[in-house]
Each structure stands twice: as C-alpha cells, then as structure tokens.
C-alpha positions, 0 to 999 in steps of 0.5 A: 700963089702956086703959079706966081712961085712957079713963074719966079722959079722959071724966071730965076732958072732963066736968068741962071741960064742967061749968065752961063751963056754970057760966060761962054759967049766966045766960041770954045774952039777959040780956047782950044786954039789958044791952048794948043798954041801956048802948050806947043810953044811952051814945050818948044821953049822948055826943051829946045837947045836953040839960042836964047835970043831966038827963043825970046823971039819965039816967045814974042811971036807966040804972044802975037799969035795969041793976040790974032787968035783973040782977034778972030774971037772978037770977030765971032763975038761981033757977029753974034752981038756980043760985047768984045771991048775986053777982048780987043784990049787983050789982043792989042796988049798981047800983040804989043807986048810980042812986038816989043819983045822982038824988036827990043834987046833990053833983057830987063825990059823982057823980064818986066813985060813977060812977068807982068803978063804972066801975073795979070793972067794969074790973078785973072784966073784966080778971079774967074775961078772964084766968081764963075764956077760952082763946080769945085773941080773947075774952080779948083783947077782955074784957081790952082793954075792962077796961083802957079802963074802968079808964083812964076811971075813973082819968082821972075820979078824977085831975082834981078840977076836972072839969066835969059836961059832960066827966064825963058824956061820959067815963062815956058812953064807959064805957057804950058800952065796957060795952055792947059787952062785954055784947053781945060776951059774949051772942054768945059765950055763945050759941055756946058753949052751942050747941057744948056741946049739939051735943057732948052729942048 
C-alpha cells in the first residue's frame, strides 16, 4: 500500500511538472524580446512629437515586428517538437493588422483593429492569469495587466470622436502594459524552468 501511495505521488508530481514545462515551451528569451519591443515602441509613441500619420505607421511596424518575433518562436517550438498552431495564428494576425494599419488611411478602421487587438490581448492575459498561475503575485500581475488593457480597449471603442493623437497615446499605454507583462513573464518563465531543472537533479 505504501509503495502504491508513493508511486501515485510521484506520478502526480511528474504530471504537474510536465504541465509546467508545457506552459513554458516557448523560450523565455522570446517573451523578453517582445516585451522590449513593446516597451520601446510604446514609450516612443507616448512621448514623441512626430505627426500622427507617422506614429500610426510606427504602430503598424511594431505589430509586424511582434509577428516576426512570434515566427522565431514557432521555429523554436517546431525544433523542440512542440505545438505551434496558436503561435502561427498570432503572428499572422499581428502582421496582418500591422500591414492594414500602414497602408490604410481610414482612422475608424485603425481604431477598430487596434482596439480589438488590445481587447483580445487583455482578455487573454486575464484567462492566463486565472488558469496558469498558482502564485498569487504572478496571478495578480497578469490579471491586473489584462484588466488595464481591456479598459483601454473599451475607452477607445466607446469614444467615437477620439482624435488620432489621443488614440495613439492610449494605444501606446497598452503597448507599455503589454511590454511589462511580457518581460515579467520572461523572468517568471526563466525562474520556473530553473526550479524544474534543479528538481530533476
């Protein structure tokens, strides 16, 4: 009986470890690069005095850059025999939105696409926070960032007469939140992987 109980405990612990490893299949460096890009672009959009047309183009290029980084993530996951369908969808959506934002002069379309992107990201962050973290600090950070992103998206959607300058500042704030979330997760992912590796020894 004792051996059976110990075996069950080992299997359960192994299952939890595999779940954690599965959650961190993307390299932590990918998240750090995405975070740095979002933080730098967000800060530039927030504090730059350039024309709104130029800043809209910068916003589009930032999403394309995030999509390219996601493609690097796909290559990493494919090399390690991990699933990459979700990452492919994310990269295509980010790149597509970026291209449309650059080539289109339709301000309403810009608002709809970028606010929608912010909303989806915010909701996703909250879901990840609630479902993937047992640590309350990590969970609070992800959920809080998701709520902030969602609120920003709703504010953009709610004000139909939003000027391009105000809209850019709001989206820049979202990018800053996205950047902080990505950098935080990169640090968290690296620390968790170290714990898992040390636990295997």
